[in-house]
N, CA, C and O of each residue as an XYZ file, in Angstrom:
472
protein
N       0.850     -1.175      0.000
C       0.000      0.000      0.000
C       0.900      1.244      0.000
O       1.886      1.295      0.734
N       0.565      2.230     -0.810
C       1.363      3.452     -0.877
C       1.091      4.342      0.331
O       0.035      4.272      0.960
N       2.083      5.183      0.633
C       1.950      6.093      1.772
C       0.834      7.101      1.520
O       0.719      7.662      0.430
N       0.013      7.322      2.548
C      -1.039      8.320      2.417
C      -0.409      9.700      2.481
O       0.503      9.939      3.272
N      -0.895     10.598      1.653
C      -0.349     11.960      1.594
C      -0.805     12.756      2.806
O      -1.943     12.636      3.260
N       0.100     13.565      3.313
C      -0.196     14.391      4.479
C      -0.833     15.716      4.054
O      -0.658     16.170      2.923
N      -1.563     16.315      4.967
C      -2.058     17.672      4.816
C      -1.369     18.510      5.880
O      -1.440     18.204      7.070
N      -0.703     19.570      5.441
C       0.030     20.450      6.345
C      -0.783     21.729      6.539
O      -1.110     22.406      5.564
N      -1.111     22.067      7.786
C      -1.722     23.344      8.130
C      -0.612     24.177      8.749
O      -0.007     23.761      9.736
N      -0.339     25.339      8.188
C       0.783     26.137      8.679
C       0.397     27.607      8.799
O      -0.187     28.186      7.882
N       0.727     28.192      9.926
C       0.518     29.620     10.153
C       1.545     30.404      9.329
O       2.601     29.874      8.985
N       1.239     31.644      9.021
C       2.137     32.479      8.214
C       3.085     33.284      9.095
O       4.298     33.081      9.050
N       2.541     34.192      9.892
C       3.380     35.122     10.664
C       3.964     34.428     11.891
O       3.233     33.900     12.729
N       5.277     34.439     11.982
C       5.982     33.771     13.057
C       6.473     32.391     12.670
O       7.330     31.826     13.349
N       5.933     31.830     11.572
C       6.352     30.512     11.088
C       7.010     30.613      9.711
O       8.092     30.066      9.497
N       6.364     31.305      8.786
C       6.902     31.483      7.433
C       7.617     32.828      7.329
O       8.760     32.904      6.876
N       6.929     33.885      7.754
C       7.508     35.233      7.778
C       7.746     35.646      9.222
O       7.031     35.210     10.124
N       8.742     36.479      9.439
C       9.009     37.002     10.778
C       7.783     37.751     11.285
O       7.213     38.586     10.582
N       7.392     37.441     12.508
C       6.241     38.100     13.137
C       6.685     39.483     13.591
O       7.672     39.621     14.313
N       5.945     40.510     13.161
C       6.340     41.882     13.468
C       5.509     42.543     14.552
O       5.789     43.684     14.917
N       4.511     41.878     15.073
C       3.812     42.396     16.234
C       2.502     43.102     16.003
O       1.645     43.080     16.887
N       2.298     43.734     14.852
C       0.990     44.362     14.636
C       0.623     44.346     13.162
O       1.469     44.128     12.295
N      -0.639     44.580     12.902
C      -1.182     44.446     11.553
C      -0.587     45.441     10.563
O      -0.415     45.098      9.393
N      -0.271     46.644     10.987
C       0.229     47.650     10.041
C       1.583     47.259      9.460
O       1.927     47.686      8.357
N       2.357     46.451     10.189
C       3.665     46.054      9.672
C       3.541     45.029      8.547
O       4.530     44.730      7.877
N       2.355     44.493      8.333
C       2.174     43.526      7.248
C       2.252     44.204      5.884
O       2.336     43.527      4.859
N       2.225     45.532      5.864
C       2.317     46.253      4.596
C       3.766     46.455      4.163
O       4.016     46.882      3.036
N       4.719     46.156      5.038
C       6.122     46.261      4.665
C       6.588     44.909      4.136
O       5.893     43.904      4.288
N       7.751     44.886      3.521
C       8.280     43.638      2.973
C       8.548     42.646      4.105
O       9.334     42.944      5.004
N       7.909     41.471      4.076
C       8.121     40.509      5.158
C       9.482     39.812      5.026
O      10.022     39.662      3.930
N      10.008     39.399      6.168
C      11.276     38.672      6.197
C      10.991     37.172      6.229
O      10.353     36.670      7.155
N      11.468     36.468      5.211
C      11.300     35.025      5.131
C      12.194     34.352      6.168
O      13.365     34.706      6.301
N      11.650     33.392      6.895
C      12.399     32.714      7.952
C      13.206     31.537      7.398
O      12.890     31.020      6.327
N      14.247     31.110      8.123
C      15.153     30.066      7.642
C      14.465     28.721      7.404
O      13.617     28.292      8.187
N      14.848     28.070      6.310
C      14.394     26.723      6.011
C      13.007     26.613      5.417
O      12.577     25.515      5.066
N      12.292     27.725      5.294
C      10.899     27.686      4.832
C      10.794     27.210      3.384
O      10.041     26.281      3.092
N      11.534     27.833      2.486
C      11.446     27.471      1.060
C      11.782     25.999      0.863
O      11.078     25.287      0.146
N      12.848     25.548      1.494
C      13.272     24.160      1.331
C      12.199     23.184      1.804
O      11.925     22.184      1.140
N      11.599     23.475      2.945
C      10.588     22.569      3.501
C       9.302     22.602      2.678
O       8.698     21.558      2.432
N       8.880     23.793      2.250
C       7.677     23.895      1.404
C       7.898     23.108      0.103
O       7.016     22.371     -0.338
N       9.073     23.270     -0.501
C       9.378     22.540     -1.741
C       9.407     21.031     -1.506
O       8.943     20.262     -2.348
N       9.945     20.611     -0.378
C       9.976     19.179     -0.036
C       8.562     18.628      0.094
O       8.243     17.577     -0.462
N       7.705     19.356      0.841
C       6.324     18.909      1.003
C       5.600     18.850     -0.334
O       4.855     17.908     -0.603
N       5.821     19.858     -1.171
C       5.180     19.889     -2.484
C       5.628     18.700     -3.323
O       4.804     18.055     -3.971
N       6.929     18.404     -3.319
C       7.472     17.280     -4.092
C       6.887     15.944     -3.625
O       6.739     15.016     -4.421
N       6.557     15.849     -2.339
C       5.962     14.625     -1.793
C       4.456     14.557     -2.039
O       3.812     13.560     -1.711
N       3.899     15.623     -2.617
C       2.471     15.638     -2.910
C       1.591     15.991     -1.725
O       0.389     15.726     -1.751
N       2.167     16.583     -0.689
C       1.379     16.990      0.467
C       0.506     18.182      0.108
O       0.894     19.025     -0.701
N      -0.657     18.248      0.703
C      -1.529     19.418      0.556
C      -1.078     20.449      1.580
O      -0.958     20.135      2.764
N      -0.826     21.683      1.133
C      -0.322     22.743      2.002
C      -1.411     23.795      2.172
O      -1.813     24.455      1.214
N      -1.877     23.939      3.406
C      -2.918     24.903      3.721
C      -2.322     25.929      4.675
O      -1.929     25.597      5.793
N      -2.260     27.160      4.229
C      -1.739     28.238      5.070
C      -2.894     28.895      5.800
O      -3.967     29.105      5.233
N      -2.662     29.220      7.072
C      -3.673     29.882      7.894
C      -3.058     31.129      8.496
O      -1.848     31.203      8.710
N      -3.911     32.113      8.767
C      -3.413     33.355      9.337
C      -4.524     34.104     10.058
O      -5.703     33.996      9.720
N      -4.107     34.865     11.060
C      -5.029     35.759     11.747
C      -5.185     37.083     11.012
O      -5.965     37.937     11.432
N      -4.444     37.262      9.909
C      -4.585     38.506      9.136
C      -6.026     38.644      8.663
O      -6.691     37.656      8.352
N      -6.485     39.857      8.617
C      -7.863     40.126      8.191
C      -8.068     39.692      6.735
O      -7.150     39.751      5.917
N      -9.283     39.259      6.438
C      -9.606     38.832      5.076
C      -9.382     39.949      4.067
O      -9.100     39.680      2.899
N      -9.503     41.191      4.499
C      -9.283     42.328      3.598
C      -7.812     42.441      3.174
O      -7.488     43.204      2.264
N      -6.927     41.688      3.828
C      -5.509     41.707      3.482
C      -5.118     40.552      2.550
O      -3.932     40.289      2.347
N      -6.115     39.867      1.987
C      -5.845     38.695      1.140
C      -4.920     39.029     -0.023
O      -3.938     38.319     -0.243
N      -5.205     40.082     -0.765
C      -4.395     40.403     -1.953
C      -2.935     40.671     -1.566
O      -2.021     40.164     -2.216
N      -2.716     41.454     -0.525
C      -1.358     41.761     -0.059
C      -0.654     40.475      0.373
O       0.508     40.254      0.035
N      -1.354     39.641      1.110
C      -0.777     38.389      1.595
C      -0.416     37.475      0.434
O       0.675     36.905      0.409
N      -1.320     37.330     -0.524
C      -1.042     36.491     -1.696
C       0.172     37.013     -2.461
O       1.002     36.223     -2.911
N       0.287     38.322     -2.613
C       1.435     38.915     -3.323
C       2.741     38.643     -2.571
O       3.758     38.323     -3.186
N       2.711     38.771     -1.237
C       3.918     38.503     -0.442
C       4.344     37.041     -0.574
O       5.531     36.753     -0.729
N       3.398     36.133     -0.515
C       3.718     34.711     -0.632
C       4.282     34.386     -2.015
O       5.265     33.655     -2.133
N       3.663     34.925     -3.046
C       4.136     34.686     -4.417
C       5.540     35.241     -4.627
O       6.391     34.581     -5.224
N       5.778     36.443     -4.139
C       7.095     37.078     -4.299
C       8.206     36.239     -3.667
O       9.334     36.217     -4.158
N       7.877     35.556     -2.581
C       8.867     34.732     -1.882
C       8.808     33.263     -2.316
O       9.447     32.406     -1.706
N       8.045     32.980     -3.363
C       7.939     31.622     -3.929
C       7.392     30.613     -2.919
O       7.827     29.463     -2.866
N       6.432     31.074     -2.125
C       5.735     30.195     -1.185
C       4.465     29.727     -1.884
O       3.500     30.478     -2.028
N       4.487     28.480     -2.310
C       3.343     27.930     -3.022
C       2.522     27.075     -2.065
O       3.067     26.400     -1.191
N       1.214     27.113     -2.243
C       0.300     26.457     -1.310
C      -0.951     26.059     -2.063
O      -1.168     26.478     -3.200
N      -1.771     25.247     -1.421
C      -3.032     24.801     -2.024
C      -4.210     25.665     -1.600
O      -5.102     25.947     -2.400
N      -4.211     26.080     -0.346
C      -5.302     26.917      0.154
C      -4.764     27.937      1.147
O      -3.750     27.713      1.808
N      -5.468     29.062      1.236
C      -5.117     30.116      2.189
C      -6.379     30.470      2.962
O      -7.365     30.936      2.392
N      -6.330     30.240      4.276
C      -7.468     30.542      5.146
C      -7.095     31.749      5.987
O      -6.115     31.722      6.732
N      -7.881     32.806      5.865
C      -7.574     34.076      6.534
C      -8.619     34.401      7.593
O      -9.737     33.886      7.568
N      -8.231     35.262      8.516
C      -9.170     35.770      9.507
C      -9.467     34.819     10.644
O     -10.488     34.962     11.317
N      -8.581     33.832     10.878
C      -8.842     32.935     12.007
C      -8.422     33.634     13.298
O      -7.616     34.564     13.280
N      -8.971     33.180     14.400
C      -8.625     33.784     15.688
C      -7.143     33.630     15.974
O      -6.492     32.702     15.493
N      -6.630     34.546     16.754
C      -5.206     34.515     17.082
C      -4.909     33.687     18.322
O      -3.753     33.561     18.723
N      -5.924     33.133     18.918
C      -5.725     32.296     20.102
C      -5.298     30.894     19.714
O      -4.828     30.663     18.600
N      -5.464     29.957     20.639
C      -5.087     28.569     20.390
C      -5.812     28.027     19.175
O      -6.970     28.359     18.919
N      -5.112     27.190     18.434
C      -5.703     26.497     17.286
C      -5.707     25.013     17.614
O      -4.674     24.439     17.962
N      -6.835     24.420     17.505
C      -6.999     23.024     17.905
C      -7.431     22.217     16.691
O      -8.419     22.548     16.035
N      -6.691     21.160     16.395
C      -7.014     20.264     15.292
C      -7.636     19.006     15.875
O      -7.040     18.362     16.738
N      -8.810     18.656     15.420
C      -9.492     17.452     15.889
C      -9.644     16.523     14.694
O     -10.146     16.923     13.643
N      -9.212     15.298     14.862
C      -9.274     14.319     13.786
C      -9.555     12.947     14.385
O      -9.276     12.714     15.561
N     -10.106     12.037     13.584
C     -10.390     10.688     14.069
C      -9.208      9.760     13.795
O      -8.348     10.052     12.965
N      -9.186      8.633     14.515
C      -8.204      7.583     14.270
C      -8.888      6.489     13.458
O     -10.081      6.229     13.618
N      -8.118      5.861     12.592
C      -8.671      4.762     11.804
C      -8.893      3.539     12.693
O      -8.120      3.291     13.618
N      -9.942      2.783     12.413
C     -10.161      1.562     13.190
C      -8.956      0.628     13.038
O      -8.358      0.544     11.965
N      -8.613     -0.060     14.104
C      -7.518     -1.032     14.101
C      -6.176     -0.434     13.722
O      -5.334     -1.127     13.150
N      -5.959      0.837     14.027
C      -4.684      1.491     13.718
C      -4.315      2.366     14.909
O      -5.072      3.257     15.293
N      -3.168      2.110     15.479
C      -2.737      2.877     16.648
C      -2.060      4.183     16.286
O      -1.757      4.976     17.177
N      -1.809      4.436     15.003
C      -1.132      5.667     14.584
C      -2.051      6.872     14.724
O      -3.232      6.814     14.382
N      -1.495      7.952     15.227
C      -2.257      9.196     15.311
C      -2.440      9.774     13.914
O      -1.530      9.714     13.087
N      -3.598     10.325     13.658
C      -3.892     10.934     12.367
C      -3.803     12.460     12.444
O      -4.105     13.151     11.471
N      -3.391     12.979     13.595
C      -3.182     14.412     13.751
C      -1.929     14.624     14.589
O      -1.710     13.947     15.593
N      -1.124     15.565     14.160
C       0.109     15.914     14.863
C       0.112     17.424     15.025
O      -0.305     18.146     14.120
N       0.579     17.910     16.169
C       0.720     19.352     16.373
C       2.187     19.662     16.643
O       2.847     18.975     17.423
N       2.685     20.699     15.991
C       4.050     21.161     16.203
C       3.972     22.630     16.577
O       3.411     23.436     15.833
N       4.526     22.977     17.712
C       4.572     24.361     18.137
C       5.994     24.869     17.964
O       6.900     24.459     18.690
N       6.186     25.758     17.005
C       7.504     26.337     16.743
C       7.764     27.524     17.656
O       6.836     28.209     18.086
N       9.021     27.755     17.940
C       9.389     28.995     18.593
C       9.203     30.105     17.561
O       9.677     29.993     16.430
N       8.516     31.171     17.951
C       8.221     32.256     17.016
C       9.489     32.752     16.334
O      10.523     32.953     16.971
N       9.381     32.942     15.030
C      10.434     33.496     14.166
C      11.659     32.590     14.022
O      12.712     33.053     13.585
N      11.544     31.321     14.377
C      12.664     30.392     14.232
C      12.734     29.793     12.832
O      13.807     29.393     12.381
N      11.594     29.729     12.139
C      11.568     29.134     10.803
C      11.411     27.628     10.870
O      11.058     27.069     11.908
N      11.680     26.976      9.738
C      11.435     25.542      9.611
C      12.697     24.707      9.732
O      12.661     23.512      9.436
N      13.792     25.279     10.149
C      15.078     24.579     10.115
C      15.096     23.313     10.967
O      15.920     22.432     10.723
N      14.223     23.197     11.949
C      14.219     22.012     12.820
C      12.981     21.140     12.684
O      12.749     20.278     13.532
N      12.184     21.337     11.647
C      10.981     20.529     11.451
C      11.358     19.211     10.788
O      12.087     19.184      9.797
N      10.854     18.133     11.345
C      11.154     16.792     10.816
C       9.884     16.100     10.345
O       9.535     15.042     10.869
N       9.186     16.668      9.374
C       8.004     16.014      8.819
C       8.363     15.560      7.423
O       7.531     14.974      6.731
């Protein structure tokens, strides 16, 4: 049986781009964090679905899309306007399978993807 493809949910500010602290700074050129391009390209090559999420307002969609494109961050979906509090992923387990079907990784803000092992 072939490996099932993963779906990656990833926040933008603090994970992909350096978190600058407030919404007005999103209009300046964002700083790409270490290891992001390499990891995104790796996931894409493996056929993973990449879903980016952000607390940025939906009215900032065009600016956000332009920033991601300029930095060659390719993704399948972009979900905007989510709450800035805890994000909880709930998923079921397959019958007769002890493997978890959901994993959570909490990165240190602005560290980038250099230590992600997915």
